[in-house]
PDB file with one MODEL, atoms N, CA, C and O in Angstrom:
MODEL        1
ATOM      1  N   MET A   1     -93.579  45.968  10.999  1.00  0.00           N
ATOM      2  CA  MET A   1     -93.299  46.202  10.509  1.00  0.00           C
ATOM      3  C   MET A   1     -93.442  45.368   9.085  1.00  0.00           C
ATOM      4  O   MET A   1     -93.552  44.160   8.878  1.00  0.00           O
ATOM      5  N   ALA A   2     -93.399  46.442   8.238  1.00  0.00           N
ATOM      6  CA  ALA A   2     -94.436  46.763   7.085  1.00  0.00           C
ATOM      7  C   ALA A   2     -93.867  44.892   5.814  1.00  0.00           C
ATOM      8  O   ALA A   2     -93.674  43.912   6.534  1.00  0.00           O
ATOM      9  N   GLU A   3     -93.764  44.741   4.963  1.00  0.00           N
ATOM     10  CA  GLU A   3     -92.465  44.110   3.897  1.00  0.00           C
ATOM     11  C   GLU A   3     -92.509  44.881   3.184  1.00  0.00           C
ATOM     12  O   GLU A   3     -93.428  45.695   3.091  1.00  0.00           O
ATOM     13  N   ASN A   4     -91.210  44.812   2.271  1.00  0.00           N
ATOM     14  CA  ASN A   4     -92.480  45.536   0.807  1.00  0.00           C
ATOM     15  C   ASN A   4     -91.904  44.954  -0.218  1.00  0.00           C
ATOM     16  O   ASN A   4     -90.988  45.401  -0.909  1.00  0.00           O
ATOM     17  N   LYS A   5     -92.489  43.882  -0.313  1.00  0.00           N
ATOM     18  CA  LYS A   5     -92.838  43.400  -1.688  1.00  0.00           C
ATOM     19  C   LYS A   5     -92.773  44.494  -2.780  1.00  0.00           C
ATOM     20  O   LYS A   5     -92.999  45.698  -2.661  1.00  0.00           O
ATOM     21  N   LYS A   6     -92.331  43.634  -4.106  1.00  0.00           N
ATOM     22  CA  LYS A   6     -92.375  43.490  -5.467  1.00  0.00           C
ATOM     23  C   LYS A   6     -92.626  43.206  -5.751  1.00  0.00           C
ATOM     24  O   LYS A   6     -92.246  42.035  -5.739  1.00  0.00           O
ATOM     25  N   GLY A   7     -94.108  43.617  -6.884  1.00  0.00           N
ATOM     26  CA  GLY A   7     -94.651  42.591  -7.597  1.00  0.00           C
ATOM     27  C   GLY A   7     -94.133  42.167  -8.936  1.00  0.00           C
ATOM     28  O   GLY A   7     -92.928  42.252  -9.177  1.00  0.00           O
ATOM     29  N   VAL A   8     -94.996  41.709  -9.828  1.00  0.00           N
ATOM     30  CA  VAL A   8     -94.396  41.440 -11.225  1.00  0.00           C
ATOM     31  C   VAL A   8     -95.439  42.916 -11.664  1.00  0.00           C
ATOM     32  O   VAL A   8     -96.573  43.277 -11.349  1.00  0.00           O
ATOM     33  N   PRO A   9     -94.294  43.497 -12.585  1.00  0.00           N
ATOM     34  CA  PRO A   9     -95.219  44.844 -13.449  1.00  0.00           C
ATOM     35  C   PRO A   9     -95.578  44.218 -14.053  1.00  0.00           C
ATOM     36  O   PRO A   9     -95.043  43.123 -14.232  1.00  0.00           O
ATOM     37  N   TRP A  10     -96.949  44.701 -14.829  1.00  0.00           N
ATOM     38  CA  TRP A  10     -98.417  44.837 -15.465  1.00  0.00           C
ATOM     39  C   TRP A  10     -98.286  44.156 -17.022  1.00  0.00           C
ATOM     40  O   TRP A  10     -98.805  43.361 -17.805  1.00  0.00           O
ATOM     41  N   TYR A  11     -97.345  44.963 -16.857  1.00  0.00           N
ATOM     42  CA  TYR A  11     -97.112  44.349 -18.854  1.00  0.00           C
ATOM     43  C   TYR A  11     -95.957  43.488 -18.879  1.00  0.00           C
ATOM     44  O   TYR A  11     -95.663  43.132 -20.020  1.00  0.00           O
ATOM     45  N   LEU A  12     -95.195  43.037 -17.940  1.00  0.00           N
ATOM     46  CA  LEU A  12     -94.690  41.702 -17.661  1.00  0.00           C
ATOM     47  C   LEU A  12     -95.783  40.650 -17.678  1.00  0.00           C
ATOM     48  O   LEU A  12     -95.471  39.692 -18.386  1.00  0.00           O
ATOM     49  N   TRP A  13     -96.945  40.552 -17.119  1.00  0.00           N
ATOM     50  CA  TRP A  13     -97.298  40.358 -16.299  1.00  0.00           C
ATOM     51  C   TRP A  13     -97.642  37.874 -16.864  1.00  0.00           C
ATOM     52  O   TRP A  13     -97.584  36.778 -16.308  1.00  0.00           O
ATOM     53  N   PRO A  14     -98.059  38.701 -18.715  1.00  0.00           N
ATOM     54  CA  PRO A  14     -98.299  36.954 -19.586  1.00  0.00           C
ATOM     55  C   PRO A  14     -97.023  36.535 -19.483  1.00  0.00           C
ATOM     56  O   PRO A  14     -97.097  35.312 -19.361  1.00  0.00           O
ATOM     57  N   PHE A  15     -95.595  36.956 -19.458  1.00  0.00           N
ATOM     58  CA  PHE A  15     -94.376  36.268 -19.846  1.00  0.00           C
ATOM     59  C   PHE A  15     -94.218  35.408 -18.481  1.00  0.00           C
ATOM     60  O   PHE A  15     -93.671  34.307 -18.549  1.00  0.00           O
ATOM     61  N   TRP A  16     -94.839  36.056 -16.864  1.00  0.00           N
ATOM     62  CA  TRP A  16     -94.373  35.654 -15.956  1.00  0.00           C
ATOM     63  C   TRP A  16     -95.311  35.165 -15.809  1.00  0.00           C
ATOM     64  O   TRP A  16     -95.554  35.402 -14.625  1.00  0.00           O
ATOM     65  N   LEU A  17     -96.657  34.188 -16.461  1.00  0.00           N
ATOM     66  CA  LEU A  17     -97.365  33.309 -15.746  1.00  0.00           C
ATOM     67  C   LEU A  17     -97.957  32.352 -16.495  1.00  0.00           C
ATOM     68  O   LEU A  17     -98.900  31.616 -16.205  1.00  0.00           O
ATOM     69  N   ILE A  18     -96.715  32.501 -18.418  1.00  0.00           N
ATOM     70  CA  ILE A  18     -96.550  31.833 -17.934  1.00  0.00           C
ATOM     71  C   ILE A  18     -95.018  30.589 -17.771  1.00  0.00           C
ATOM     72  O   ILE A  18     -95.021  29.358 -17.802  1.00  0.00           O
ATOM     73  N   TYR A  19     -93.719  31.689 -17.579  1.00  0.00           N
ATOM     74  CA  TYR A  19     -93.129  31.116 -16.985  1.00  0.00           C
ATOM     75  C   TYR A  19     -93.541  30.568 -15.995  1.00  0.00           C
ATOM     76  O   TYR A  19     -92.994  29.475 -16.140  1.00  0.00           O
ATOM     77  N   GLN A  20     -94.275  30.468 -14.795  1.00  0.00           N
ATOM     78  CA  GLN A  20     -95.202  29.943 -13.672  1.00  0.00           C
ATOM     79  C   GLN A  20     -95.477  28.777 -14.388  1.00  0.00           C
ATOM     80  O   GLN A  20     -94.768  27.821 -14.071  1.00  0.00           O
ATOM     81  N   ILE A  21     -96.360  28.569 -15.324  1.00  0.00           N
ATOM     82  CA  ILE A  21     -97.032  27.169 -15.560  1.00  0.00           C
ATOM     83  C   ILE A  21     -95.750  26.570 -16.108  1.00  0.00           C
ATOM     84  O   ILE A  21     -95.685  25.382 -15.791  1.00  0.00           O
ATOM     85  N   THR A  22     -94.366  27.113 -17.055  1.00  0.00           N
ATOM     86  CA  THR A  22     -93.908  25.889 -17.209  1.00  0.00           C
ATOM     87  C   THR A  22     -93.361  25.158 -15.836  1.00  0.00           C
ATOM     88  O   THR A  22     -93.875  24.045 -15.724  1.00  0.00           O
ATOM     89  N   LEU A  23     -92.549  25.450 -14.870  1.00  0.00           N
ATOM     90  CA  LEU A  23     -92.287  25.234 -13.743  1.00  0.00           C
ATOM     91  C   LEU A  23     -93.114  24.648 -12.478  1.00  0.00           C
ATOM     92  O   LEU A  23     -92.618  23.626 -12.004  1.00  0.00           O
ATOM     93  N   GLY A  24     -93.936  24.982 -12.042  1.00  0.00           N
ATOM     94  CA  GLY A  24     -95.053  24.165 -12.547  1.00  0.00           C
ATOM     95  C   GLY A  24     -95.403  22.651 -13.029  1.00  0.00           C
ATOM     96  O   GLY A  24     -95.624  21.505 -12.637  1.00  0.00           O
ATOM     97  N   ILE A  25     -95.312  23.341 -13.964  1.00  0.00           N
ATOM     98  CA  ILE A  25     -95.083  21.451 -14.762  1.00  0.00           C
ATOM     99  C   ILE A  25     -93.829  21.100 -15.113  1.00  0.00           C
ATOM    100  O   ILE A  25     -93.783  21.750 -16.157  1.00  0.00           O
ATOM    101  N   LEU A  26     -92.932  20.652 -15.055  1.00  0.00           N
ATOM    102  CA  LEU A  26     -92.138  20.482 -14.700  1.00  0.00           C
ATOM    103  C   LEU A  26     -92.005  20.128 -13.216  1.00  0.00           C
ATOM    104  O   LEU A  26     -92.577  19.112 -12.821  1.00  0.00           O
ATOM    105  N   LYS A  27     -91.475  20.689 -12.574  1.00  0.00           N
ATOM    106  CA  LYS A  27     -92.779  20.169 -10.837  1.00  0.00           C
ATOM    107  C   LYS A  27     -92.981  19.412 -11.022  1.00  0.00           C
ATOM    108  O   LYS A  27     -92.078  18.589 -11.171  1.00  0.00           O
ATOM    109  N   ILE A  28     -94.236  19.062 -11.160  1.00  0.00           N
ATOM    110  CA  ILE A  28     -94.906  18.179 -11.414  1.00  0.00           C
ATOM    111  C   ILE A  28     -94.978  16.602 -12.519  1.00  0.00           C
ATOM    112  O   ILE A  28     -95.802  15.695 -12.400  1.00  0.00           O
ATOM    113  N   THR A  29     -93.241  16.732 -14.098  1.00  0.00           N
ATOM    114  CA  THR A  29     -93.556  15.537 -14.859  1.00  0.00           C
ATOM    115  C   THR A  29     -91.667  15.357 -13.948  1.00  0.00           C
ATOM    116  O   THR A  29     -91.085  14.408 -13.423  1.00  0.00           O
ATOM    117  N   GLY A  30     -91.412  16.403 -14.117  1.00  0.00           N
ATOM    118  CA  GLY A  30     -90.076  15.544 -14.053  1.00  0.00           C
ATOM    119  C   GLY A  30     -89.472  16.584 -15.821  1.00  0.00           C
ATOM    120  O   GLY A  30     -90.132  16.950 -16.793  1.00  0.00           O
ATOM    121  N   ARG A  31     -88.031  16.714 -15.494  1.00  0.00           N
ATOM    122  CA  ARG A  31     -87.269  16.833 -16.687  1.00  0.00           C
ATOM    123  C   ARG A  31     -87.569  16.201 -17.694  1.00  0.00           C
ATOM    124  O   ARG A  31     -88.567  16.621 -18.281  1.00  0.00           O
ATOM    125  N   LEU A  32     -87.030  15.271 -18.145  1.00  0.00           N
ATOM    126  CA  LEU A  32     -87.048  14.195 -19.498  1.00  0.00           C
ATOM    127  C   LEU A  32     -88.786  14.412 -19.945  1.00  0.00           C
ATOM    128  O   LEU A  32     -89.190  14.888 -21.006  1.00  0.00           O
ATOM    129  N   LEU A  33     -89.598  13.926 -18.835  1.00  0.00           N
ATOM    130  CA  LEU A  33     -91.076  14.079 -19.066  1.00  0.00           C
ATOM    131  C   LEU A  33     -91.477  15.458 -19.735  1.00  0.00           C
ATOM    132  O   LEU A  33     -92.007  15.511 -20.845  1.00  0.00           O
ATOM    133  N   GLY A  34     -91.067  16.986 -18.674  1.00  0.00           N
ATOM    134  CA  GLY A  34     -91.151  17.650 -19.749  1.00  0.00           C
ATOM    135  C   GLY A  34     -90.723  18.186 -20.139  1.00  0.00           C
ATOM    136  O   GLY A  34     -90.963  19.391 -20.062  1.00  0.00           O
ATOM    137  N   ALA A  35     -89.786  17.690 -20.836  1.00  0.00           N
ATOM    138  CA  ALA A  35     -88.728  17.533 -21.978  1.00  0.00           C
ATOM    139  C   ALA A  35     -89.718  17.714 -23.302  1.00  0.00           C
ATOM    140  O   ALA A  35     -89.683  18.556 -24.199  1.00  0.00           O
ATOM    141  N   VAL A  36     -90.779  16.388 -23.031  1.00  0.00           N
ATOM    142  CA  VAL A  36     -90.801  15.604 -24.685  1.00  0.00           C
ATOM    143  C   VAL A  36     -92.195  15.849 -24.061  1.00  0.00           C
ATOM    144  O   VAL A  36     -92.096  14.625 -23.976  1.00  0.00           O
ATOM    145  N   LEU A  37     -93.267  16.156 -23.593  1.00  0.00           N
ATOM    146  CA  LEU A  37     -94.222  17.393 -23.381  1.00  0.00           C
ATOM    147  C   LEU A  37     -93.982  18.150 -23.801  1.00  0.00           C
ATOM    148  O   LEU A  37     -94.682  18.284 -24.804  1.00  0.00           O
ATOM    149  N   GLY A  38     -92.938  19.334 -23.624  1.00  0.00           N
ATOM    150  CA  GLY A  38     -93.394  20.622 -24.284  1.00  0.00           C
ATOM    151  C   GLY A  38     -92.442  20.662 -25.602  1.00  0.00           C
ATOM    152  O   GLY A  38     -91.616  21.563 -25.745  1.00  0.00           O
ATOM    153  N   LEU A  39     -92.657  19.386 -26.770  1.00  0.00           N
ATOM    154  CA  LEU A  39     -91.600  18.758 -28.411  1.00  0.00           C
ATOM    155  C   LEU A  39     -93.176  18.711 -28.413  1.00  0.00           C
ATOM    156  O   LEU A  39     -93.618  19.256 -29.424  1.00  0.00           O
ATOM    157  N   VAL A  40     -94.366  18.108 -27.389  1.00  0.00           N
ATOM    158  CA  VAL A  40     -95.436  17.479 -28.496  1.00  0.00           C
ATOM    159  C   VAL A  40     -96.338  18.979 -28.499  1.00  0.00           C
ATOM    160  O   VAL A  40     -97.222  18.994 -29.356  1.00  0.00           O
ATOM    161  N   ILE A  41     -96.236  20.099 -27.739  1.00  0.00           N
ATOM    162  CA  ILE A  41     -96.864  20.913 -27.408  1.00  0.00           C
ATOM    163  C   ILE A  41     -96.213  22.173 -27.908  1.00  0.00           C
ATOM    164  O   ILE A  41     -96.647  23.323 -27.843  1.00  0.00           O
ATOM    165  N   LEU A  42     -94.610  21.544 -28.637  1.00  0.00           N
ATOM    166  CA  LEU A  42     -94.460  22.072 -29.535  1.00  0.00           C
ATOM    167  C   LEU A  42     -95.304  22.524 -31.227  1.00  0.00           C
ATOM    168  O   LEU A  42     -95.735  23.560 -31.735  1.00  0.00           O
ATOM    169  N   ALA A  43     -95.184  20.944 -31.665  1.00  0.00           N
ATOM    170  CA  ALA A  43     -95.122  20.921 -33.114  1.00  0.00           C
ATOM    171  C   ALA A  43     -96.982  20.917 -32.397  1.00  0.00           C
ATOM    172  O   ALA A  43     -97.347  21.636 -33.327  1.00  0.00           O
ATOM    173  N   LEU A  44     -98.237  20.717 -31.620  1.00  0.00           N
ATOM    174  CA  LEU A  44     -99.273  21.086 -32.317  1.00  0.00           C
ATOM    175  C   LEU A  44     -99.302  22.388 -31.862  1.00  0.00           C
ATOM    176  O   LEU A  44    -100.400  22.945 -31.846  1.00  0.00           O
ATOM    177  N   GLY A  45     -98.001  23.186 -31.364  1.00  0.00           N
ATOM    178  CA  GLY A  45     -98.510  24.676 -31.850  1.00  0.00           C
ATOM    179  C   GLY A  45     -98.373  24.551 -32.888  1.00  0.00           C
ATOM    180  O   GLY A  45     -99.208  25.044 -33.646  1.00  0.00           O
ATOM    181  N   VAL A  46     -97.403  23.929 -33.338  1.00  0.00           N
ATOM    182  CA  VAL A  46     -96.922  25.180 -35.029  1.00  0.00           C
ATOM    183  C   VAL A  46     -98.635  23.822 -36.554  1.00  0.00           C
ATOM    184  O   VAL A  46     -98.921  23.887 -37.749  1.00  0.00           O
ATOM    185  N   LEU A  47     -99.033  23.094 -35.577  1.00  0.00           N
ATOM    186  CA  LEU A  47     -99.911  22.135 -36.969  1.00  0.00           C
ATOM    187  C   LEU A  47    -101.115  23.823 -36.808  1.00  0.00           C
ATOM    188  O   LEU A  47    -101.521  24.715 -37.553  1.00  0.00           O
ATOM    189  N   LEU A  48    -101.219  23.484 -35.586  1.00  0.00           N
ATOM    190  CA  LEU A  48    -102.239  24.754 -35.358  1.00  0.00           C
ATOM    191  C   LEU A  48    -101.919  25.787 -35.786  1.00  0.00           C
ATOM    192  O   LEU A  48    -102.768  26.495 -36.329  1.00  0.00           O
ATOM    193  N   CYS A  49    -100.743  26.152 -35.690  1.00  0.00           N
ATOM    194  CA  CYS A  49    -100.698  27.084 -36.973  1.00  0.00           C
ATOM    195  C   CYS A  49    -100.604  27.425 -38.232  1.00  0.00           C
ATOM    196  O   CYS A  49    -100.456  28.484 -38.841  1.00  0.00           O
ATOM    197  N   ALA A  50    -100.720  26.297 -38.508  1.00  0.00           N
ATOM    198  CA  ALA A  50    -101.143  25.835 -40.364  1.00  0.00           C
ATOM    199  C   ALA A  50    -102.442  26.453 -40.651  1.00  0.00           C
ATOM    200  O   ALA A  50    -102.765  26.394 -41.838  1.00  0.00           O
ATOM    201  N   THR A  51    -103.113  26.923 -40.005  1.00  0.00           N
ATOM    202  CA  THR A  51    -105.311  27.285 -40.353  1.00  0.00           C
ATOM    203  C   THR A  51    -104.615  29.058 -39.891  1.00  0.00           C
ATOM    204  O   THR A  51    -103.478  29.323 -39.501  1.00  0.00           O
ATOM    205  N   VAL A  52    -105.846  30.057 -40.135  1.00  0.00           N
ATOM    206  CA  VAL A  52    -104.941  31.696 -40.328  1.00  0.00           C
ATOM    207  C   VAL A  52    -105.870  31.334 -38.252  1.00  0.00           C
ATOM    208  O   VAL A  52    -105.217  31.646 -37.257  1.00  0.00           O
ATOM    209  N   ILE A  53    -107.637  30.557 -38.079  1.00  0.00           N
ATOM    210  CA  ILE A  53    -107.995  30.638 -36.759  1.00  0.00           C
ATOM    211  C   ILE A  53    -106.935  29.579 -35.508  1.00  0.00           C
ATOM    212  O   ILE A  53    -106.683  29.948 -34.361  1.00  0.00           O
ATOM    213  N   GLY A  54    -106.584  28.585 -35.980  1.00  0.00           N
ATOM    214  CA  GLY A  54    -106.191  28.283 -35.456  1.00  0.00           C
ATOM    215  C   GLY A  54    -104.623  28.718 -35.182  1.00  0.00           C
ATOM    216  O   GLY A  54    -103.947  27.973 -34.471  1.00  0.00           O
ATOM    217  N   ALA A  55    -104.059  29.863 -35.712  1.00  0.00           N
ATOM    218  CA  ALA A  55    -102.648  30.766 -34.805  1.00  0.00           C
ATOM    219  C   ALA A  55    -103.167  31.126 -34.028  1.00  0.00           C
ATOM    220  O   ALA A  55    -102.285  30.780 -33.243  1.00  0.00           O
ATOM    221  N   ILE A  56    -104.088  31.692 -33.216  1.00  0.00           N
ATOM    222  CA  ILE A  56    -104.402  31.861 -31.981  1.00  0.00           C
ATOM    223  C   ILE A  56    -104.616  31.484 -31.388  1.00  0.00           C
ATOM    224  O   ILE A  56    -105.038  32.096 -30.407  1.00  0.00           O
ATOM    225  N   LEU A  57    -104.542  30.248 -31.400  1.00  0.00           N
ATOM    226  CA  LEU A  57    -104.065  28.990 -30.599  1.00  0.00           C
ATOM    227  C   LEU A  57    -102.553  28.497 -30.211  1.00  0.00           C
ATOM    228  O   LEU A  57    -101.910  28.203 -29.204  1.00  0.00           O
ATOM    229  N   GLY A  58    -102.372  28.590 -31.688  1.00  0.00           N
ATOM    230  CA  GLY A  58    -101.140  27.699 -32.005  1.00  0.00           C
ATOM    231  C   GLY A  58     -99.955  28.683 -31.813  1.00  0.00           C
ATOM    232  O   GLY A  58     -99.059  28.018 -32.332  1.00  0.00           O
ATOM    233  N   VAL A  59     -99.311  29.949 -31.364  1.00  0.00           N
ATOM    234  CA  VAL A  59     -98.707  30.827 -30.883  1.00  0.00           C
ATOM    235  C   VAL A  59     -98.168  30.742 -30.140  1.00  0.00           C
ATOM    236  O   VAL A  59     -96.963  30.507 -30.049  1.00  0.00           O
ATOM    237  N   PRO A  60     -99.438  31.026 -28.902  1.00  0.00           N
ATOM    238  CA  PRO A  60     -98.940  30.756 -27.412  1.00  0.00           C
ATOM    239  C   PRO A  60     -98.079  29.043 -26.723  1.00  0.00           C
ATOM    240  O   PRO A  60     -97.301  28.853 -25.788  1.00  0.00           O
ATOM    241  N   LEU A  61     -98.943  27.763 -28.106  1.00  0.00           N
ATOM    242  CA  LEU A  61     -98.587  26.517 -27.548  1.00  0.00           C
ATOM    243  C   LEU A  61     -97.207  26.307 -28.426  1.00  0.00           C
ATOM    244  O   LEU A  61     -96.780  25.157 -28.329  1.00  0.00           O
ATOM    245  N   VAL A  62     -96.621  26.960 -29.051  1.00  0.00           N
ATOM    246  CA  VAL A  62     -95.738  27.274 -29.330  1.00  0.00           C
ATOM    247  C   VAL A  62     -94.612  27.721 -27.895  1.00  0.00           C
ATOM    248  O   VAL A  62     -93.694  26.979 -27.545  1.00  0.00           O
ATOM    249  N   ILE A  63     -94.738  28.249 -27.627  1.00  0.00           N
ATOM    250  CA  ILE A  63     -94.655  30.355 -26.606  1.00  0.00           C
ATOM    251  C   ILE A  63     -94.661  28.827 -25.703  1.00  0.00           C
ATOM    252  O   ILE A  63     -95.589  29.395 -25.127  1.00  0.00           O
ATOM    253  N   LEU A  64     -94.558  27.753 -25.172  1.00  0.00           N
ATOM    254  CA  LEU A  64     -95.022  27.404 -23.731  1.00  0.00           C
ATOM    255  C   LEU A  64     -94.089  25.828 -23.832  1.00  0.00           C
ATOM    256  O   LEU A  64     -93.319  25.248 -23.067  1.00  0.00           O
ATOM    257  N   GLY A  65     -94.804  25.459 -25.610  1.00  0.00           N
ATOM    258  CA  GLY A  65     -94.251  24.257 -25.421  1.00  0.00           C
ATOM    259  C   GLY A  65     -92.139  24.463 -25.592  1.00  0.00           C
ATOM    260  O   GLY A  65     -91.464  23.508 -25.209  1.00  0.00           O
ATOM    261  N   VAL A  66     -91.360  25.824 -26.204  1.00  0.00           N
ATOM    262  CA  VAL A  66     -90.619  26.191 -25.957  1.00  0.00           C
ATOM    263  C   VAL A  66     -90.037  26.740 -24.542  1.00  0.00           C
ATOM    264  O   VAL A  66     -89.055  26.278 -23.962  1.00  0.00           O
ATOM    265  N   MET A  67     -90.469  27.317 -24.312  1.00  0.00           N
ATOM    266  CA  MET A  67     -90.325  27.391 -22.641  1.00  0.00           C
ATOM    267  C   MET A  67     -90.116  26.402 -22.075  1.00  0.00           C
ATOM    268  O   MET A  67     -89.093  26.339 -21.392  1.00  0.00           O
ATOM    269  N   LEU A  68     -91.005  25.279 -22.154  1.00  0.00           N
ATOM    270  CA  LEU A  68     -90.564  23.852 -22.038  1.00  0.00           C
ATOM    271  C   LEU A  68     -89.276  22.857 -22.280  1.00  0.00           C
ATOM    272  O   LEU A  68     -88.622  22.212 -21.461  1.00  0.00           O
ATOM    273  N   MET A  69     -89.178  22.948 -23.419  1.00  0.00           N
ATOM    274  CA  MET A  69     -88.036  22.622 -23.630  1.00  0.00           C
ATOM    275  C   MET A  69     -86.350  22.730 -23.343  1.00  0.00           C
ATOM    276  O   MET A  69     -85.549  21.798 -23.283  1.00  0.00           O
ATOM    277  N   VAL A  70     -86.096  24.201 -23.186  1.00  0.00           N
ATOM    278  CA  VAL A  70     -85.433  25.037 -22.654  1.00  0.00           C
ATOM    279  C   VAL A  70     -85.389  25.099 -20.473  1.00  0.00           C
ATOM    280  O   VAL A  70     -84.434  25.302 -19.723  1.00  0.00           O
ATOM    281  N   ARG A  71     -86.503  24.889 -20.237  1.00  0.00           N
ATOM    282  CA  ARG A  71     -86.373  25.361 -18.904  1.00  0.00           C
ATOM    283  C   ARG A  71     -86.315  23.798 -18.299  1.00  0.00           C
ATOM    284  O   ARG A  71     -85.849  23.721 -17.162  1.00  0.00           O
ATOM    285  N   SER A  72     -86.868  22.146 -19.132  1.00  0.00           N
ATOM    286  CA  SER A  72     -86.138  20.832 -19.271  1.00  0.00           C
ATOM    287  C   SER A  72     -84.903  21.053 -19.162  1.00  0.00           C
ATOM    288  O   SER A  72     -84.303  20.652 -18.164  1.00  0.00           O
ATOM    289  N   LEU A  73     -84.301  21.697 -20.104  1.00  0.00           N
ATOM    290  CA  LEU A  73     -82.746  21.702 -20.305  1.00  0.00           C
ATOM    291  C   LEU A  73     -82.076  22.282 -19.470  1.00  0.00           C
ATOM    292  O   LEU A  73     -80.906  21.936 -19.633  1.00  0.00           O
ATOM    293  N   PHE A  74     -82.146  22.796 -18.872  1.00  0.00           N
ATOM    294  CA  PHE A  74     -81.294  23.778 -18.450  1.00  0.00           C
ATOM    295  C   PHE A  74     -81.344  23.421 -17.205  1.00  0.00           C
ATOM    296  O   PHE A  74     -80.699  24.041 -16.359  1.00  0.00           O
TER     297      PHE A  74
ENDMDL
END
């Protein structure tokens, strides 16, 4: 019998990828260090958003930092 695996829809793939990266970081570092790392990544993203060119990298870093902190707490 063939398994009926359902994949992630293409339009949700970027969010799924960020979530998987977050889970991978938390598996490696642990919850407390993951929360601190999320705070550092969040601060770095906010600093990069101060410039127009840096906003291209800053916004995804802010999202990753927030997701790390939220996932570490819950």
